[in-house]
N, C-alpha and C positions, 0 to 999 in steps of 0.2 A: 855536665849537661853538655850533651852534643846535639849536632844539627844534621840530619840525612836527606841527603835528595833521594825521591823515587818518581824518576820522570821528570814530570813537571808540579808534582806535591811537594812541599817540604814538611818537615813534624821536627819539632822542638820535644827531643824525648830528655825526661827528667827521673831517672833511675826506673823507669817503666819501660817493660817489654812491649815489642810489638801486641804481642796476644792479650797483656793486661790492658792496653789500650783499646783494645777490639773489645774483651769482655766491657769494660768501663763505654764504649760506646751503643754496644747492643744494651746493657741494661738502661742507661739515659732514653734511648729511642721506645724500650718496653715502658720505662715509666712514662713517658709524655703520651705515650698513645693509651695507657689505662688512666691517667687523668683527664685525657680528651675524651674518653670514650665516656668517664662515669661523668662529664660536663654534660654531652648530650644526650646520655640515659635522662639524668636530672631533668632537664630543659623540658625535653620532651614530654615526660611522664608528669611533669607538671601542669603540663597545658593541655592533656588529653582529657575530653571533658568539660571545657571550657572554652568550646572553639567560638563561639559568639562574643566572648570578649576578648579573643583574642586576634578575631577578625576587626574588632572596634580599634584595637591596636595597631595591626598595620595599617589598616585605615587610615590613622592617624598620620602617616609618615607621610603621608600623599606622593608615595612615588609610583604606586600600581595604577592600571585600571581598576576598577568597581567589580566588573566578572571574574576578575583572576582573586579576590581577596577570600571570596569566602571557600574557593578549592583550596586554596594554599594554607588557609587556617584550619583545614582539617586534615591534610594532607602531612604539612612540617612537622608536625609532633612527632608521627609513626615516623618520618624519614629519619629524624634525628635520633629515634630508638634505634631503631633498623643500624644506622650507622655506628652509634656507640655499643651495640650489642658486637657488629662486626669487628670494630675496634680490638676490643675487648677479649675477642675469641679467635681474631687473624683469620676471618670470614671474608674470604676477596681483600687481602690486605689492600693492594693497590687501589681497585676502586673504593673501598672504602676511606684511607686517608685521602685522595683527591677528591672523593664528594664531600668531605670533612673540609677541605681547604674549601671550595667551593660557597659551601655554609656560612662558614665565618668572612669568608669575604663579602659575602651576601650582608650578613649582620652588620660588619664593620662599615661597608659603603652607606648601608639606611642610618646607621645611628650618626655617623661623622656626616651625613647629609644635612640631619635634621638638625647637629648642632652645629654647622655651619650658617644654618637659615635661622638660627638663632630658637629654633622650634623646642619647647620642653615636652616633650610627649612619653608616654607609659612604655619602658622599653619593651615591656613584655615578654623578655628572656626567659626567665624561669616561672612562667604562671601568674595566675594572679596574685598570689601571696608576693611577688616582687614589686616594691615599691621604688626601684630606681627608673629614673628618668634620662631622659639621652643628653650625653654631655660627651666633652670631651675626654675626660675621665673614663667612661663607659666604653668609646670609639677606642682609645688607648688599650681596654682591657680584650677587646675585640680583637684589636691587632697583635697583640701579645698571643691570644689563641691561633690565630691566622699564622704567625710565623712558627709556633709549635706545632702547628698540623702540617705547615710545608716542610718542616724539617722531617716528621714521620713519611711524608710520600715522596721527598724527594729520595728519602735513604732506603725507601722500598722499590726504588728506580734506578740503583746503582749497586756498582760495587760494594760500597759501603754497607746498602741496605739490605744484598744477599747475608751479610753477615749479621745485622742487625734486625734484618727478620727472622732470624732462627727462633725455635722453641727454647725458653730460659734453660731448659734440660739439656738439650744439645748444645748450646754458646759454652753453657759454664760445666761442661766435663772437663776434668782434668787428666 
């Protein structure tokens, strides 16, 4: 085991080369991006066609003015699907990953707000068949998704991201 210094960054290397670590990071970011993309697609698809019920669930949080709720209930599922597809296919990857950050931050804020106010509201997260209600557990789940989305977004905005943002084929060539 050796500790190496690279400017201000320190890395503990345990029998792994820099190249191996870069590949592992790239694979981890790829995996997270795929999982988040699938989550957003599943959530969006489950809500499409159930706009009235979704609007009722949004209104139950008592956070938004009434004129905003119906348009949001119609647009949000399509935004989720589009962002999910963009994450999966790496279409505008920085915009997609930062939009995912904003989405998950909004979801977490709404659920945590309801939990803090002692409200038991249908989450509406995965459409009409989702029986989950707002709780601190749901807030923790959304916070985890937010942290994962931040990892992907920050990776795409840094030197690390240039490594992780490569396609799997170019990243894993030997």
